[in-house]
PAFI-913943 format. One record per residue (C-alpha): x, y, z. Coordinates in Angstrom, 2 decimals, always signed. Example, Ala and Ser with C-alpha at 12.3 -4.5 7.8 and 13.67 -1.06 7.14 Angstrom:
+---------+---------+---------+
|      xx |      yy |      zz |
+---------+---------+---------+
|  +12.30 |   -4.50 |   +7.80 |
|  +13.67 |   -1.06 |   +7.14 |
+---------+---------+---------+
REM end
This chain:
+---------+---------+---------+
|      xx |      yy |      zz |
+---------+---------+---------+
|  +57.85 |  +70.85 |  +55.26 |
|  +59.70 |  +72.59 |  +58.06 |
|  +62.51 |  +74.98 |  +57.39 |
|  +64.81 |  +76.34 |  +59.99 |
|  +66.07 |  +79.86 |  +59.78 |
|  +69.00 |  +80.96 |  +61.92 |
|  +68.14 |  +83.54 |  +64.53 |
|  +70.44 |  +86.22 |  +65.66 |
|  +69.96 |  +89.45 |  +67.49 |
|  +68.67 |  +91.96 |  +64.98 |
|  +69.70 |  +94.78 |  +67.24 |
|  +71.25 |  +95.35 |  +70.61 |
|  +68.67 |  +96.28 |  +73.21 |
|  +69.28 |  +98.84 |  +75.90 |
|  +67.70 |  +97.92 |  +79.23 |
|  +64.86 | +100.36 |  +78.50 |
|  +64.28 |  +99.02 |  +74.98 |
|  +64.22 |  +95.46 |  +76.30 |
|  +61.67 |  +96.44 |  +78.95 |
|  +59.52 |  +98.07 |  +76.26 |
|  +59.65 |  +94.94 |  +74.06 |
|  +58.79 |  +92.69 |  +77.00 |
|  +55.91 |  +94.98 |  +78.01 |
|  +54.53 |  +94.74 |  +74.47 |
|  +54.73 |  +90.95 |  +74.49 |
|  +53.16 |  +90.81 |  +77.95 |
|  +50.32 |  +93.11 |  +76.91 |
|  +49.65 |  +91.05 |  +73.79 |
|  +49.46 |  +87.84 |  +75.80 |
|  +47.20 |  +89.34 |  +78.44 |
|  +44.89 |  +90.93 |  +75.86 |
|  +44.61 |  +87.47 |  +74.31 |
|  +43.55 |  +86.03 |  +77.66 |
|  +46.87 |  +84.36 |  +78.44 |
|  +48.85 |  +84.70 |  +81.62 |
|  +52.33 |  +86.28 |  +81.72 |
|  +54.39 |  +83.72 |  +83.59 |
|  +58.06 |  +83.56 |  +84.56 |
|  +58.41 |  +80.90 |  +81.85 |
|  +56.89 |  +83.22 |  +79.25 |
|  +59.31 |  +85.96 |  +80.25 |
|  +62.28 |  +83.58 |  +80.06 |
|  +61.24 |  +82.45 |  +76.58 |
|  +60.72 |  +86.04 |  +75.41 |
|  +64.10 |  +87.15 |  +76.75 |
|  +65.81 |  +84.20 |  +75.08 |
|  +64.24 |  +84.93 |  +71.70 |
|  +64.91 |  +88.67 |  +71.94 |
|  +68.56 |  +87.85 |  +72.65 |
|  +68.67 |  +85.79 |  +69.45 |
|  +68.37 |  +82.39 |  +71.08 |
|  +66.09 |  +79.48 |  +70.28 |
|  +63.03 |  +79.54 |  +72.51 |
|  +61.70 |  +76.19 |  +71.30 |
|  +63.41 |  +74.00 |  +73.94 |
|  +62.10 |  +76.24 |  +76.72 |
|  +58.62 |  +76.34 |  +75.18 |
|  +58.55 |  +72.55 |  +74.75 |
|  +59.63 |  +72.03 |  +78.37 |
|  +56.95 |  +74.42 |  +79.60 |
|  +54.26 |  +72.72 |  +77.50 |
|  +55.33 |  +69.31 |  +78.81 |
|  +55.07 |  +70.64 |  +82.37 |
|  +51.56 |  +72.00 |  +81.72 |
|  +50.45 |  +68.72 |  +80.16 |
|  +51.79 |  +66.73 |  +83.11 |
|  +50.09 |  +69.05 |  +85.62 |
|  +46.77 |  +68.66 |  +83.81 |
|  +46.98 |  +64.93 |  +83.03 |
|  +47.18 |  +65.44 |  +79.28 |
|  +49.12 |  +62.88 |  +77.25 |
+---------+---------+---------+
REM end
């Protein structure tokens, strides 16, 4: 069962606070062996702004699959 919960900005980020949040996400990805890409940053910024990152994530995954010949 999938449930959807509405997302909204929980707080307003200053430029510095946004940079700190993005740095934390980037560090977590890199420590996990994943690359910080422009797509990852776009998804993170969208989610932090209260948007839905799923369409961007799905498009990025489709691109990766196509590049690597994965169905």
